Backbone as numpy.savetxt, mean C-alpha at the origin, in Angstrom:
# Nx Ny Nz CAx CAy CAz Cx Cy Cz
3.04 -1.30 -6.93 2.79 0.01 -6.38 2.82 -0.15 -4.86
3.46 0.85 -4.34 3.75 0.86 -2.88 3.47 2.22 -2.33
2.79 2.22 -1.15 2.59 3.44 -0.37 2.98 3.26 1.02
3.56 4.21 1.62 4.07 4.17 2.94 3.62 5.40 3.70
3.12 5.22 4.90 2.64 6.30 5.77 3.21 6.16 7.17
3.37 7.27 7.83 4.01 7.24 9.20 3.13 8.27 10.07
3.02 7.84 11.32 2.39 8.76 12.28 3.18 8.50 13.62
4.02 9.44 13.98 4.96 9.37 15.09 5.84 8.04 14.86
5.70 7.18 15.81 6.53 5.97 15.62 5.87 4.82 14.95
4.62 5.07 14.60 3.82 3.96 13.76 4.01 4.07 12.32
3.96 2.97 11.64 4.06 3.00 10.19 2.97 2.01 9.58
2.67 2.30 8.36 1.70 1.55 7.60 2.08 1.41 6.18
2.28 0.29 5.60 2.68 0.07 4.30 1.53 -0.80 3.49
1.21 -0.33 2.29 0.43 -1.12 1.47 1.02 -1.35 0.13
0.98 -2.54 -0.40 1.56 -2.84 -1.66 0.57 -3.49 -2.50
0.54 -3.25 -3.75 -0.28 -3.76 -4.78 0.57 -4.34 -5.91
0.35 -5.66 -6.20 1.15 -6.39 -7.19 0.31 -7.45 -7.76
0.83 -7.99 -8.83 0.09 -9.09 -9.54 0.92 -10.32 -9.38
0.22 -11.44 -8.96 0.94 -12.69 -8.80 1.11 -13.47 -10.09
1.70 -14.61 -10.00 2.03 -15.44 -11.18 0.66 -16.02 -11.89
-0.37 -16.07 -11.10 -1.61 -16.56 -11.61 -2.57 -15.50 -12.20
-2.08 -14.27 -12.23 -2.80 -13.17 -12.79 -3.76 -12.45 -11.75
-3.80 -12.96 -10.54 -4.57 -12.30 -9.48 -3.80 -11.11 -8.99
-4.55 -10.14 -8.40 -3.97 -8.90 -7.86 -3.86 -9.15 -6.24
-2.79 -8.82 -5.75 -2.48 -8.99 -4.26 -2.25 -7.65 -3.62
-3.06 -7.38 -2.57 -2.84 -6.18 -1.74 -2.40 -6.62 -0.41
-1.21 -6.21 -0.11 -0.58 -6.53 1.16 -0.44 -5.35 2.09
-0.91 -5.45 3.28 -0.90 -4.34 4.31 0.10 -4.79 5.38
0.90 -3.97 5.66 1.81 -4.17 6.82 1.83 -3.04 7.79
1.87 -3.22 9.08 1.83 -2.13 10.03 2.64 -2.52 11.22
3.05 -1.47 11.95 3.80 -1.71 13.15 4.32 -0.52 13.83
5.14 -0.70 14.77 5.72 0.36 15.59 7.27 0.31 15.43
7.88 1.40 15.28 9.38 1.41 15.08 10.07 1.18 16.41
9.38 1.28 17.55 10.12 1.15 18.85 10.00 -0.37 19.44
9.14 -1.20 18.84 9.03 -2.54 19.27 8.72 -3.48 18.25
8.47 -4.73 18.51 8.14 -5.65 17.51 6.68 -5.93 17.30
5.85 -5.10 17.76 4.41 -5.21 17.62 4.04 -4.78 16.13
3.16 -5.54 15.52 2.71 -5.15 14.18 2.06 -6.35 13.53
1.70 -6.27 12.30 1.06 -7.31 11.63 1.01 -7.14 10.13
0.40 -8.06 9.45 0.41 -8.05 8.04 -0.94 -8.79 7.65
-1.60 -8.26 6.63 -2.76 -8.85 5.92 -2.68 -8.83 4.54
-2.99 -9.91 3.96 -2.97 -10.15 2.42 -4.33 -10.41 1.84
-4.72 -9.72 0.73 -6.00 -9.87 0.12 -5.61 -10.25 -1.30
-6.25 -11.32 -1.82 -6.03 -11.73 -3.21 -7.36 -11.40 -3.90
-7.23 -10.65 -5.03 -8.40 -10.15 -5.71 -8.26 -10.41 -7.21
-9.32 -10.90 -7.82 -9.18 -11.41 -9.20 -9.33 -10.24 -10.17
-10.06 -9.10 -9.78 -10.23 -7.94 -10.68 -9.30 -6.90 -10.40
-8.78 -6.30 -11.38 -7.71 -5.19 -11.23 -8.49 -3.94 -10.68
-9.65 -3.71 -11.17 -10.37 -2.49 -10.74 -10.72 -2.60 -9.24
-11.12 -3.72 -8.80 -11.44 -3.89 -7.40 -10.18 -3.81 -6.48
-9.02 -4.23 -6.97 -7.78 -4.10 -6.22 -7.36 -2.63 -6.11
-7.53 -1.90 -7.22 -7.16 -0.47 -7.25 -8.14 0.27 -6.20
-9.43 -0.19 -6.31 -10.35 0.48 -5.33 -10.03 0.20 -3.92
-9.54 -0.98 -3.55 -9.19 -1.25 -2.26 -7.99 -0.51 -1.83
-7.03 -0.42 -2.73 -5.73 0.30 -2.53 -6.18 1.79 -2.21
-7.01 2.43 -3.01 -7.37 3.73 -2.81 -8.11 3.98 -1.53
-9.02 3.08 -1.21 -9.81 3.17 0.11 -8.87 3.04 1.30
-7.85 2.17 1.21 -6.88 2.06 2.33 -6.06 3.45 2.54
-5.71 3.99 1.32 -4.95 5.16 1.29 -5.76 6.36 1.93
-7.04 6.38 1.61 -7.87 7.49 2.09 -8.07 7.24 3.65
-8.25 5.98 4.09 -8.49 5.77 5.52 -7.21 6.09 6.36
-6.03 5.83 5.82 -4.81 6.18 6.59 -4.73 7.72 6.68
-4.98 8.44 5.69 -4.93 9.90 5.71 -5.82 10.44 6.84
-7.10 9.84 6.80 -8.11 10.29 7.82 -7.66 9.90 9.19
-6.92 8.93 9.39 -6.41 8.52 10.66 -5.24 9.29 11.17
-4.78 10.29 10.33 -3.64 11.13 10.81 -2.29 10.71 10.37
-2.21 9.71 9.46 -0.93 9.24 8.97 -0.49 10.22 7.85
0.77 10.41 7.73 1.27 11.22 6.64 2.14 10.39 5.68
2.07 10.63 4.40 2.83 9.85 3.42 4.32 10.09 3.66
5.11 8.94 3.61 6.58 8.94 3.83 7.24 9.01 2.44
6.59 8.73 1.38 7.11 8.87 0.11 6.26 9.91 -0.71
6.88 10.55 -1.70 6.09 11.54 -2.43 4.69 11.04 -2.92
3.65 11.78 -2.62 2.34 11.35 -3.03 2.10 11.19 -4.46
2.99 11.81 -5.24 2.87 11.67 -6.73 3.11 10.36 -7.16
3.84 9.54 -6.42 4.07 8.17 -6.76 2.95 7.27 -6.65
1.92 7.59 -5.88 0.84 6.65 -5.73 -0.54 7.33 -5.69
-0.65 8.61 -5.71 -1.91 9.24 -5.56 -2.82 9.09 -6.75
-2.26 9.02 -8.00 -3.08 8.78 -9.22 -3.10 7.33 -9.55
-4.10 6.59 -9.19 -4.25 5.16 -9.36 -4.68 4.91 -10.82
-3.82 4.45 -11.56 -4.23 4.06 -12.95 -3.44 2.87 -13.48
-3.85 2.27 -14.57 -3.22 1.11 -15.07 -1.80 1.33 -15.50
-1.40 2.45 -15.89 -0.06 2.68 -16.43 0.86 2.60 -15.29
0.48 2.90 -14.07 1.32 2.79 -12.88 1.57 1.30 -12.52
0.66 0.48 -12.86 0.79 -1.00 -12.59 1.78 -1.64 -13.51
1.96 -1.00 -14.70 2.86 -1.66 -15.64 4.37 -1.33 -15.41
4.65 -0.53 -14.40 6.07 -0.25 -14.06 6.57 -1.32 -13.24
7.90 -1.42 -13.15 8.52 -2.52 -12.31 8.20 -2.26 -10.85
8.20 -3.34 -10.15 7.92 -3.37 -8.73 9.04 -2.62 -7.92
8.66 -1.64 -7.17 9.65 -0.90 -6.52 9.61 -1.21 -4.92
10.78 -1.28 -4.41 10.92 -1.60 -2.95 11.01 -0.16 -2.28
10.32 -0.01 -1.26 10.38 1.18 -0.46 10.74 0.91 1.01
11.70 1.60 1.44 12.18 1.47 2.80 11.67 2.63 3.59
11.59 2.28 4.96 11.04 3.30 5.85 12.18 4.16 6.44
């Protein structure tokens, strides 16, 4: 599951996937389209519900900070287990 937000020249991407060991991985990437400044943070979580909760809290935080979704919100707004069973999708900015 992937969510992408933009605010002017800034972007923020969060991805939720499961690794080969069965743990859930939340990866956050952010940066600026005009330069090479940015970063990445990765959280490994053993519980699916905690990973979904983190994904949701990150989504709410980005909206409060004035970011707007770059992909249709229907693709990630409803966080449920059926969405996690779909194939991993790559999203470009």
